[in-house]
PDB file of N, CA, C and O in Angstrom:
ATOM      1  N   MET A   1      13.620 -11.386  -0.177  1.00  0.00           N
ATOM      2  CA  MET A   1      12.616 -10.560  -0.714  1.00  0.00           C
ATOM      3  C   MET A   1      12.850  -9.086  -0.300  1.00  0.00           C
ATOM      4  O   MET A   1      12.935  -8.794   0.893  1.00  0.00           O
ATOM      5  N   THR A   2      12.962  -8.106  -1.328  1.00  0.00           N
ATOM      6  CA  THR A   2      13.187  -6.402  -1.037  1.00  0.00           C
ATOM      7  C   THR A   2      11.949  -5.986  -0.431  1.00  0.00           C
ATOM      8  O   THR A   2      10.952  -6.708  -0.431  1.00  0.00           O
ATOM      9  N   ASP A   3      11.991  -4.764   0.119  1.00  0.00           N
ATOM     10  CA  ASP A   3      10.976  -4.319   0.971  1.00  0.00           C
ATOM     11  C   ASP A   3      10.007  -3.757  -0.421  1.00  0.00           C
ATOM     12  O   ASP A   3       8.813  -3.566  -0.188  1.00  0.00           O
ATOM     13  N   LEU A   4      10.416  -3.548  -1.568  1.00  0.00           N
ATOM     14  CA  LEU A   4       9.678  -2.897  -2.889  1.00  0.00           C
ATOM     15  C   LEU A   4       8.828  -4.165  -3.107  1.00  0.00           C
ATOM     16  O   LEU A   4       7.602  -4.096  -3.197  1.00  0.00           O
ATOM     17  N   GLU A   5       9.614  -5.503  -3.201  1.00  0.00           N
ATOM     18  CA  GLU A   5       8.671  -6.576  -3.596  1.00  0.00           C
ATOM     19  C   GLU A   5       7.670  -7.022  -2.574  1.00  0.00           C
ATOM     20  O   GLU A   5       6.587  -7.469  -2.950  1.00  0.00           O
ATOM     21  N   LYS A   6       7.924  -6.939  -1.495  1.00  0.00           N
ATOM     22  CA  LYS A   6       6.919  -7.242  -0.209  1.00  0.00           C
ATOM     23  C   LYS A   6       5.623  -6.095  -0.452  1.00  0.00           C
ATOM     24  O   LYS A   6       4.460  -6.490  -0.372  1.00  0.00           O
ATOM     25  N   TYR A   7       5.903  -4.817  -0.718  1.00  0.00           N
ATOM     26  CA  TYR A   7       5.196  -3.932  -0.864  1.00  0.00           C
ATOM     27  C   TYR A   7       4.114  -4.166  -2.086  1.00  0.00           C
ATOM     28  O   TYR A   7       2.888  -4.089  -2.010  1.00  0.00           O
ATOM     29  N   GLU A   8       4.859  -4.449  -3.139  1.00  0.00           N
ATOM     30  CA  GLU A   8       4.070  -4.910  -4.260  1.00  0.00           C
ATOM     31  C   GLU A   8       3.046  -6.054  -4.101  1.00  0.00           C
ATOM     32  O   GLU A   8       1.879  -6.025  -4.494  1.00  0.00           O
ATOM     33  N   ASN A   9       3.703  -7.124  -3.427  1.00  0.00           N
ATOM     34  CA  ASN A   9       2.918  -8.285  -3.123  1.00  0.00           C
ATOM     35  C   ASN A   9       1.400  -8.240  -2.183  1.00  0.00           C
ATOM     36  O   ASN A   9       0.419  -8.984  -2.174  1.00  0.00           O
ATOM     37  N   VAL A  10       1.682  -7.246  -1.579  1.00  0.00           N
ATOM     38  CA  VAL A  10       0.526  -6.655  -0.723  1.00  0.00           C
ATOM     39  C   VAL A  10      -0.746  -6.291  -1.692  1.00  0.00           C
ATOM     40  O   VAL A  10      -1.902  -6.707  -1.614  1.00  0.00           O
ATOM     41  N   PHE A  11      -0.200  -5.444  -2.563  1.00  0.00           N
ATOM     42  CA  PHE A  11      -1.250  -4.987  -3.702  1.00  0.00           C
ATOM     43  C   PHE A  11      -1.734  -5.933  -4.548  1.00  0.00           C
ATOM     44  O   PHE A  11      -2.866  -5.963  -5.030  1.00  0.00           O
ATOM     45  N   LEU A  12      -0.737  -6.799  -4.738  1.00  0.00           N
ATOM     46  CA  LEU A  12      -1.196  -8.003  -5.901  1.00  0.00           C
ATOM     47  C   LEU A  12      -2.135  -8.844  -5.049  1.00  0.00           C
ATOM     48  O   LEU A  12      -3.187  -9.239  -5.551  1.00  0.00           O
ATOM     49  N   SER A  13      -1.840  -9.123  -3.868  1.00  0.00           N
ATOM     50  CA  SER A  13      -2.733  -9.895  -3.161  1.00  0.00           C
ATOM     51  C   SER A  13      -4.276  -9.576  -2.830  1.00  0.00           C
ATOM     52  O   SER A  13      -5.147 -10.394  -2.534  1.00  0.00           O
ATOM     53  N   LEU A  14      -4.405  -8.068  -2.965  1.00  0.00           N
ATOM     54  CA  LEU A  14      -5.501  -7.372  -2.626  1.00  0.00           C
ATOM     55  C   LEU A  14      -6.369  -7.040  -3.694  1.00  0.00           C
ATOM     56  O   LEU A  14      -7.584  -7.108  -3.515  1.00  0.00           O
ATOM     57  N   PHE A  15      -5.890  -6.684  -4.801  1.00  0.00           N
ATOM     58  CA  PHE A  15      -6.436  -6.068  -5.877  1.00  0.00           C
ATOM     59  C   PHE A  15      -6.191  -6.968  -7.092  1.00  0.00           C
ATOM     60  O   PHE A  15      -5.161  -7.628  -7.229  1.00  0.00           O
ATOM     61  N   ASP A  16      -7.162  -6.950  -7.927  1.00  0.00           N
ATOM     62  CA  ASP A  16      -7.102  -7.785  -9.119  1.00  0.00           C
ATOM     63  C   ASP A  16      -6.445  -6.992 -10.205  1.00  0.00           C
ATOM     64  O   ASP A  16      -7.169  -6.645 -11.139  1.00  0.00           O
ATOM     65  N   VAL A  17      -5.161  -6.648 -10.223  1.00  0.00           N
ATOM     66  CA  VAL A  17      -4.084  -6.033 -10.886  1.00  0.00           C
ATOM     67  C   VAL A  17      -2.960  -6.675 -11.400  1.00  0.00           C
ATOM     68  O   VAL A  17      -2.582  -7.647 -10.746  1.00  0.00           O
ATOM     69  N   THR A  18      -2.307  -6.378 -12.429  1.00  0.00           N
ATOM     70  CA  THR A  18      -1.138  -6.820 -12.718  1.00  0.00           C
ATOM     71  C   THR A  18      -0.100  -6.073 -12.133  1.00  0.00           C
ATOM     72  O   THR A  18      -0.312  -4.932 -11.722  1.00  0.00           O
ATOM     73  N   ARG A  19       1.254  -6.734 -12.040  1.00  0.00           N
ATOM     74  CA  ARG A  19       2.330  -5.821 -11.546  1.00  0.00           C
ATOM     75  C   ARG A  19       2.450  -4.443 -12.455  1.00  0.00           C
ATOM     76  O   ARG A  19       2.661  -3.353 -11.922  1.00  0.00           O
ATOM     77  N   GLU A  20       2.297  -4.601 -13.844  1.00  0.00           N
ATOM     78  CA  GLU A  20       2.461  -3.537 -14.426  1.00  0.00           C
ATOM     79  C   GLU A  20       1.490  -2.475 -14.218  1.00  0.00           C
ATOM     80  O   GLU A  20       1.782  -1.303 -14.455  1.00  0.00           O
ATOM     81  N   ASP A  21       0.325  -2.838 -13.775  1.00  0.00           N
ATOM     82  CA  ASP A  21      -0.936  -1.826 -13.295  1.00  0.00           C
ATOM     83  C   ASP A  21      -0.663  -0.866 -12.161  1.00  0.00           C
ATOM     84  O   ASP A  21      -1.141   0.260 -12.018  1.00  0.00           O
ATOM     85  N   LEU A  22       0.234  -1.540 -11.338  1.00  0.00           N
ATOM     86  CA  LEU A  22       0.511  -1.051  -9.850  1.00  0.00           C
ATOM     87  C   LEU A  22       0.764   0.586  -9.772  1.00  0.00           C
ATOM     88  O   LEU A  22       0.072   1.272  -9.020  1.00  0.00           O
ATOM     89  N   SER A  23       1.578   1.039 -10.422  1.00  0.00           N
ATOM     90  CA  SER A  23       1.919   2.468 -10.558  1.00  0.00           C
ATOM     91  C   SER A  23       0.805   3.402 -10.940  1.00  0.00           C
ATOM     92  O   SER A  23       0.907   4.614 -10.747  1.00  0.00           O
ATOM     93  N   THR A  24      -0.249   2.856 -11.474  1.00  0.00           N
ATOM     94  CA  THR A  24      -1.553   3.782 -11.546  1.00  0.00           C
ATOM     95  C   THR A  24      -2.607   3.416 -10.866  1.00  0.00           C
ATOM     96  O   THR A  24      -3.718   3.893 -11.099  1.00  0.00           O
ATOM     97  N   LEU A  25      -2.363   2.448  -9.864  1.00  0.00           N
ATOM     98  CA  LEU A  25      -3.426   2.335  -8.965  1.00  0.00           C
ATOM     99  C   LEU A  25      -3.819   3.463  -7.754  1.00  0.00           C
ATOM    100  O   LEU A  25      -2.964   3.976  -7.033  1.00  0.00           O
ATOM    101  N   THR A  26      -5.037   3.705  -7.680  1.00  0.00           N
ATOM    102  CA  THR A  26      -5.622   4.921  -6.949  1.00  0.00           C
ATOM    103  C   THR A  26      -6.429   4.459  -6.192  1.00  0.00           C
ATOM    104  O   THR A  26      -7.110   3.518  -6.601  1.00  0.00           O
ATOM    105  N   TYR A  27      -6.620   4.951  -4.873  1.00  0.00           N
ATOM    106  CA  TYR A  27      -7.885   4.745  -4.074  1.00  0.00           C
ATOM    107  C   TYR A  27      -9.423   5.326  -4.639  1.00  0.00           C
ATOM    108  O   TYR A  27      -9.666   6.428  -5.131  1.00  0.00           O
ATOM    109  N   LEU A  28     -10.209   4.359  -4.424  1.00  0.00           N
ATOM    110  CA  LEU A  28     -11.698   4.848  -4.909  1.00  0.00           C
ATOM    111  C   LEU A  28     -11.690   4.692  -6.532  1.00  0.00           C
ATOM    112  O   LEU A  28     -12.692   5.035  -7.160  1.00  0.00           O
ATOM    113  N   ARG A  29     -10.849   4.307  -7.025  1.00  0.00           N
ATOM    114  CA  ARG A  29     -10.778   4.257  -8.695  1.00  0.00           C
ATOM    115  C   ARG A  29     -10.772   2.706  -9.016  1.00  0.00           C
ATOM    116  O   ARG A  29      -9.700   2.102  -8.994  1.00  0.00           O
ATOM    117  N   GLY A  30     -11.934   2.068  -9.308  1.00  0.00           N
ATOM    118  CA  GLY A  30     -12.006   0.839  -9.794  1.00  0.00           C
ATOM    119  C   GLY A  30     -11.809  -0.258  -8.586  1.00  0.00           C
ATOM    120  O   GLY A  30     -12.775  -0.662  -7.938  1.00  0.00           O
ATOM    121  N   ARG A  31     -10.668  -0.633  -8.384  1.00  0.00           N
ATOM    122  CA  ARG A  31     -10.591  -1.891  -7.684  1.00  0.00           C
ATOM    123  C   ARG A  31     -10.277  -1.644  -6.106  1.00  0.00           C
ATOM    124  O   ARG A  31     -10.391  -2.554  -5.285  1.00  0.00           O
ATOM    125  N   TRP A  32      -9.872  -0.329  -5.765  1.00  0.00           N
ATOM    126  CA  TRP A  32      -9.365  -0.110  -4.278  1.00  0.00           C
ATOM    127  C   TRP A  32     -10.785   0.522  -3.701  1.00  0.00           C
ATOM    128  O   TRP A  32     -11.319   1.506  -4.214  1.00  0.00           O
ATOM    129  N   ASP A  33     -11.292  -0.157  -2.609  1.00  0.00           N
ATOM    130  CA  ASP A  33     -12.524   0.562  -1.879  1.00  0.00           C
ATOM    131  C   ASP A  33     -11.985   0.639  -0.371  1.00  0.00           C
ATOM    132  O   ASP A  33     -10.900   0.293   0.098  1.00  0.00           O
ATOM    133  N   SER A  34     -13.009   1.158   0.170  1.00  0.00           N
ATOM    134  CA  SER A  34     -12.690   1.340   1.714  1.00  0.00           C
ATOM    135  C   SER A  34     -12.194   0.437   2.495  1.00  0.00           C
ATOM    136  O   SER A  34     -11.296   0.545   3.330  1.00  0.00           O
ATOM    137  N   LEU A  35     -13.011  -0.739   2.095  1.00  0.00           N
ATOM    138  CA  LEU A  35     -12.840  -1.879   2.970  1.00  0.00           C
ATOM    139  C   LEU A  35     -11.293  -2.526   2.538  1.00  0.00           C
ATOM    140  O   LEU A  35     -10.423  -2.841   3.350  1.00  0.00           O
ATOM    141  N   GLN A  36     -11.199  -2.629   1.091  1.00  0.00           N
ATOM    142  CA  GLN A  36      -9.633  -3.046   1.082  1.00  0.00           C
ATOM    143  C   GLN A  36      -8.469  -2.115   1.467  1.00  0.00           C
ATOM    144  O   GLN A  36      -7.306  -2.475   1.655  1.00  0.00           O
ATOM    145  N   HIS A  37      -8.961  -0.853   1.557  1.00  0.00           N
ATOM    146  CA  HIS A  37      -8.029   0.224   2.353  1.00  0.00           C
ATOM    147  C   HIS A  37      -7.662  -0.294   3.647  1.00  0.00           C
ATOM    148  O   HIS A  37      -6.503  -0.452   4.029  1.00  0.00           O
ATOM    149  N   VAL A  38      -8.703  -0.550   4.300  1.00  0.00           N
ATOM    150  CA  VAL A  38      -8.372  -0.946   5.813  1.00  0.00           C
ATOM    151  C   VAL A  38      -7.559  -2.077   5.929  1.00  0.00           C
ATOM    152  O   VAL A  38      -6.649  -2.167   6.753  1.00  0.00           O
ATOM    153  N   ASP A  39      -7.965  -3.227   4.854  1.00  0.00           N
ATOM    154  CA  ASP A  39      -6.948  -4.715   4.945  1.00  0.00           C
ATOM    155  C   ASP A  39      -5.617  -4.379   4.368  1.00  0.00           C
ATOM    156  O   ASP A  39      -4.597  -4.925   4.791  1.00  0.00           O
ATOM    157  N   MET A  40      -5.599  -3.493   3.408  1.00  0.00           N
ATOM    158  CA  MET A  40      -4.028  -2.982   2.953  1.00  0.00           C
ATOM    159  C   MET A  40      -3.208  -2.369   4.172  1.00  0.00           C
ATOM    160  O   MET A  40      -2.078  -2.786   4.428  1.00  0.00           O
ATOM    161  N   ILE A  41      -3.688  -1.578   4.755  1.00  0.00           N
ATOM    162  CA  ILE A  41      -3.035  -0.729   5.941  1.00  0.00           C
ATOM    163  C   ILE A  41      -2.614  -1.765   6.830  1.00  0.00           C
ATOM    164  O   ILE A  41      -1.446  -1.683   7.212  1.00  0.00           O
ATOM    165  N   THR A  42      -3.456  -2.935   7.338  1.00  0.00           N
ATOM    166  CA  THR A  42      -3.344  -3.965   8.253  1.00  0.00           C
ATOM    167  C   THR A  42      -2.139  -4.780   7.708  1.00  0.00           C
ATOM    168  O   THR A  42      -1.156  -5.000   8.416  1.00  0.00           O
ATOM    169  N   MET A  43      -2.242  -5.210   6.464  1.00  0.00           N
ATOM    170  CA  MET A  43      -1.220  -5.974   5.838  1.00  0.00           C
ATOM    171  C   MET A  43       0.250  -5.441   5.738  1.00  0.00           C
ATOM    172  O   MET A  43       1.296  -6.073   5.888  1.00  0.00           O
ATOM    173  N   LEU A  44       0.040  -3.948   5.407  1.00  0.00           N
ATOM    174  CA  LEU A  44       1.371  -3.425   5.304  1.00  0.00           C
ATOM    175  C   LEU A  44       1.833  -3.134   6.604  1.00  0.00           C
ATOM    176  O   LEU A  44       3.030  -2.849   6.650  1.00  0.00           O
ATOM    177  N   GLU A  45       1.143  -3.125   7.811  1.00  0.00           N
ATOM    178  CA  GLU A  45       1.684  -2.995   9.103  1.00  0.00           C
ATOM    179  C   GLU A  45       2.102  -4.177   9.718  1.00  0.00           C
ATOM    180  O   GLU A  45       2.890  -4.192  10.663  1.00  0.00           O
ATOM    181  N   GLU A  46       1.555  -5.258   9.168  1.00  0.00           N
ATOM    182  CA  GLU A  46       2.143  -6.555   9.715  1.00  0.00           C
ATOM    183  C   GLU A  46       3.466  -7.054   8.836  1.00  0.00           C
ATOM    184  O   GLU A  46       4.377  -7.747   9.289  1.00  0.00           O
ATOM    185  N   THR A  47       3.362  -6.512   7.389  1.00  0.00           N
ATOM    186  CA  THR A  47       4.366  -7.224   6.736  1.00  0.00           C
ATOM    187  C   THR A  47       5.674  -6.262   7.294  1.00  0.00           C
ATOM    188  O   THR A  47       6.778  -6.753   7.531  1.00  0.00           O
ATOM    189  N   PHE A  48       5.388  -4.949   7.446  1.00  0.00           N
ATOM    190  CA  PHE A  48       6.818  -3.974   7.916  1.00  0.00           C
ATOM    191  C   PHE A  48       7.033  -3.929   9.255  1.00  0.00           C
ATOM    192  O   PHE A  48       8.064  -3.390   9.658  1.00  0.00           O
ATOM    193  N   ASP A  49       6.074  -4.502  10.199  1.00  0.00           N
ATOM    194  CA  ASP A  49       6.187  -4.284  11.561  1.00  0.00           C
ATOM    195  C   ASP A  49       6.232  -2.778  11.972  1.00  0.00           C
ATOM    196  O   ASP A  49       7.081  -2.296  12.721  1.00  0.00           O
ATOM    197  N   ILE A  50       5.157  -2.068  11.354  1.00  0.00           N
ATOM    198  CA  ILE A  50       5.173  -0.681  11.590  1.00  0.00           C
ATOM    199  C   ILE A  50       3.804  -0.597  12.275  1.00  0.00           C
ATOM    200  O   ILE A  50       3.132  -1.587  12.567  1.00  0.00           O
ATOM    201  N   SER A  51       3.430   0.756  12.519  1.00  0.00           N
ATOM    202  CA  SER A  51       2.256   1.319  12.945  1.00  0.00           C
ATOM    203  C   SER A  51       1.936   2.597  12.156  1.00  0.00           C
ATOM    204  O   SER A  51       2.531   3.619  12.494  1.00  0.00           O
ATOM    205  N   ILE A  52       1.166   2.644  11.265  1.00  0.00           N
ATOM    206  CA  ILE A  52       0.726   3.823  10.360  1.00  0.00           C
ATOM    207  C   ILE A  52      -0.324   4.765  10.935  1.00  0.00           C
ATOM    208  O   ILE A  52      -1.496   4.433  11.111  1.00  0.00           O
ATOM    209  N   ASN A  53       0.205   6.021  11.227  1.00  0.00           N
ATOM    210  CA  ASN A  53      -0.727   6.952  12.021  1.00  0.00           C
ATOM    211  C   ASN A  53      -1.929   7.104  10.953  1.00  0.00           C
ATOM    212  O   ASN A  53      -1.894   6.667   9.803  1.00  0.00           O
ATOM    213  N   SER A  54      -3.181   7.923  11.647  1.00  0.00           N
ATOM    214  CA  SER A  54      -4.006   8.030  11.018  1.00  0.00           C
ATOM    215  C   SER A  54      -4.223   8.980   9.918  1.00  0.00           C
ATOM    216  O   SER A  54      -5.047   8.968   9.003  1.00  0.00           O
ATOM    217  N   THR A  55      -3.178   9.903  10.259  1.00  0.00           N
ATOM    218  CA  THR A  55      -3.167  10.988   9.037  1.00  0.00           C
ATOM    219  C   THR A  55      -2.534  10.340   7.769  1.00  0.00           C
ATOM    220  O   THR A  55      -3.000  10.600   6.659  1.00  0.00           O
ATOM    221  N   ASP A  56      -1.497   9.515   7.922  1.00  0.00           N
ATOM    222  CA  ASP A  56      -0.932   8.778   6.657  1.00  0.00           C
ATOM    223  C   ASP A  56      -2.187   7.796   6.067  1.00  0.00           C
ATOM    224  O   ASP A  56      -2.599   7.724   4.909  1.00  0.00           O
ATOM    225  N   VAL A  57      -2.602   7.135   7.162  1.00  0.00           N
ATOM    226  CA  VAL A  57      -3.898   6.236   6.614  1.00  0.00           C
ATOM    227  C   VAL A  57      -4.771   6.986   5.682  1.00  0.00           C
ATOM    228  O   VAL A  57      -5.313   6.383   4.756  1.00  0.00           O
ATOM    229  N   VAL A  58      -4.972   8.435   5.883  1.00  0.00           N
ATOM    230  CA  VAL A  58      -6.045   9.117   5.041  1.00  0.00           C
ATOM    231  C   VAL A  58      -5.335   9.370   3.868  1.00  0.00           C
ATOM    232  O   VAL A  58      -5.891   9.126   2.797  1.00  0.00           O
ATOM    233  N   LEU A  59      -3.962   9.912   3.891  1.00  0.00           N
ATOM    234  CA  LEU A  59      -3.199  10.279   2.698  1.00  0.00           C
ATOM    235  C   LEU A  59      -2.750   9.261   1.967  1.00  0.00           C
ATOM    236  O   LEU A  59      -2.247   9.607   0.898  1.00  0.00           O
ATOM    237  N   PHE A  60      -2.765   8.117   2.191  1.00  0.00           N
ATOM    238  CA  PHE A  60      -2.340   7.002   1.512  1.00  0.00           C
ATOM    239  C   PHE A  60      -3.542   6.694   0.530  1.00  0.00           C
ATOM    240  O   PHE A  60      -4.516   5.980   0.767  1.00  0.00           O
ATOM    241  N   ASN A  61      -3.266   7.356  -0.566  1.00  0.00           N
ATOM    242  CA  ASN A  61      -4.491   7.480  -1.890  1.00  0.00           C
ATOM    243  C   ASN A  61      -3.838   6.705  -3.000  1.00  0.00           C
ATOM    244  O   ASN A  61      -4.594   6.480  -3.945  1.00  0.00           O
ATOM    245  N   SER A  62      -2.746   6.293  -3.100  1.00  0.00           N
ATOM    246  CA  SER A  62      -2.404   5.668  -4.339  1.00  0.00           C
ATOM    247  C   SER A  62      -1.002   4.852  -4.070  1.00  0.00           C
ATOM    248  O   SER A  62      -0.234   5.068  -3.132  1.00  0.00           O
ATOM    249  N   PHE A  63      -0.847   3.903  -5.064  1.00  0.00           N
ATOM    250  CA  PHE A  63       0.557   3.176  -4.751  1.00  0.00           C
ATOM    251  C   PHE A  63       1.832   3.794  -4.769  1.00  0.00           C
ATOM    252  O   PHE A  63       2.852   3.420  -4.192  1.00  0.00           O
ATOM    253  N   GLU A  64       1.640   4.890  -5.578  1.00  0.00           N
ATOM    254  CA  GLU A  64       2.998   5.663  -5.454  1.00  0.00           C
ATOM    255  C   GLU A  64       3.066   6.562  -4.159  1.00  0.00           C
ATOM    256  O   GLU A  64       4.132   6.646  -3.549  1.00  0.00           O
ATOM    257  N   LYS A  65       2.072   7.154  -3.785  1.00  0.00           N
ATOM    258  CA  LYS A  65       1.965   7.937  -2.554  1.00  0.00           C
ATOM    259  C   LYS A  65       2.623   7.028  -1.310  1.00  0.00           C
ATOM    260  O   LYS A  65       3.470   7.253  -0.446  1.00  0.00           O
ATOM    261  N   GLY A  66       1.738   5.816  -1.695  1.00  0.00           N
ATOM    262  CA  GLY A  66       2.233   4.935  -0.478  1.00  0.00           C
ATOM    263  C   GLY A  66       3.706   4.683  -0.089  1.00  0.00           C
ATOM    264  O   GLY A  66       4.170   4.628   1.050  1.00  0.00           O
ATOM    265  N   LYS A  67       4.279   4.555  -1.145  1.00  0.00           N
ATOM    266  CA  LYS A  67       5.751   4.433  -1.267  1.00  0.00           C
ATOM    267  C   LYS A  67       6.480   5.630  -0.434  1.00  0.00           C
ATOM    268  O   LYS A  67       7.467   5.373   0.256  1.00  0.00           O
ATOM    269  N   LYS A  68       6.048   6.706  -0.511  1.00  0.00           N
ATOM    270  CA  LYS A  68       6.615   7.862  -0.108  1.00  0.00           C
ATOM    271  C   LYS A  68       6.190   8.004   1.436  1.00  0.00           C
ATOM    272  O   LYS A  68       6.906   8.587   2.250  1.00  0.00           O
ATOM    273  N   ILE A  69       5.084   7.478   1.728  1.00  0.00           N
ATOM    274  CA  ILE A  69       4.550   7.480   3.254  1.00  0.00           C
ATOM    275  C   ILE A  69       5.585   6.565   3.777  1.00  0.00           C
ATOM    276  O   ILE A  69       6.428   6.983   4.571  1.00  0.00           O
ATOM    277  N   LEU A  70       5.564   5.263   3.352  1.00  0.00           N
ATOM    278  CA  LEU A  70       6.356   4.221   4.051  1.00  0.00           C
ATOM    279  C   LEU A  70       7.698   4.399   4.039  1.00  0.00           C
ATOM    280  O   LEU A  70       8.323   3.701   4.838  1.00  0.00           O
ATOM    281  N   ARG A  71       8.468   5.330   3.179  1.00  0.00           N
ATOM    282  CA  ARG A  71       9.724   5.546   3.298  1.00  0.00           C
ATOM    283  C   ARG A  71       9.855   6.580   4.753  1.00  0.00           C
ATOM    284  O   ARG A  71      10.960   6.750   5.268  1.00  0.00           O
ATOM    285  N   GLY A  72       8.966   7.039   5.159  1.00  0.00           N
ATOM    286  CA  GLY A  72       8.767   7.714   6.584  1.00  0.00           C
ATOM    287  C   GLY A  72       9.017   6.941   7.980  1.00  0.00           C
ATOM    288  O   GLY A  72       9.438   7.273   9.088  1.00  0.00           O
ATOM    289  N   TYR A  73       8.528   5.683   7.353  1.00  0.00           N
ATOM    290  CA  TYR A  73       8.503   4.626   8.462  1.00  0.00           C
ATOM    291  C   TYR A  73       9.914   3.743   8.442  1.00  0.00           C
ATOM    292  O   TYR A  73      10.218   2.966   9.347  1.00  0.00           O
ATOM    293  N   GLY A  74      10.661   3.971   7.355  1.00  0.00           N
ATOM    294  CA  GLY A  74      12.148   3.469   7.337  1.00  0.00           C
ATOM    295  C   GLY A  74      12.018   2.112   6.484  1.00  0.00           C
ATOM    296  O   GLY A  74      12.867   1.222   6.427  1.00  0.00           O
ATOM    297  N   VAL A  75      10.710   2.145   5.802  1.00  0.00           N
ATOM    298  CA  VAL A  75      10.720   1.042   4.684  1.00  0.00           C
ATOM    299  C   VAL A  75      11.342   1.397   3.351  1.00  0.00           C
ATOM    300  O   VAL A  75      11.055   2.441   2.767  1.00  0.00           O
ATOM    301  N   GLU A  76      12.181   0.525   2.892  1.00  0.00           N
ATOM    302  CA  GLU A  76      13.053   1.093   1.628  1.00  0.00           C
ATOM    303  C   GLU A  76      12.343   0.589   0.331  1.00  0.00           C
ATOM    304  O   GLU A  76      12.744  -0.410  -0.265  1.00  0.00           O
ATOM    305  N   VAL A  77      11.262   1.330  -0.081  1.00  0.00           N
ATOM    306  CA  VAL A  77      10.531   1.157  -1.265  1.00  0.00           C
ATOM    307  C   VAL A  77      10.885   2.044  -2.412  1.00  0.00           C
ATOM    308  O   VAL A  77      10.281   1.942  -3.479  1.00  0.00           O
TER     309      VAL A  77
END
């Protein structure tokens, strides 16, 4: 499984969305609230064996922005 597939699967398991909806998914719009945000960060850290710093946690506000942030941790999404 590729890093992109793993990344997508984290979102698909937490949010009630389809794969087609992922690119437009944003924080605090509809299905993504603060509790899910914490769960998502935790799952991403466990999935990719990384530790996301607090600045990046705050900046991680969309599916697409998350890809850019994770690239900074060596994740190939």
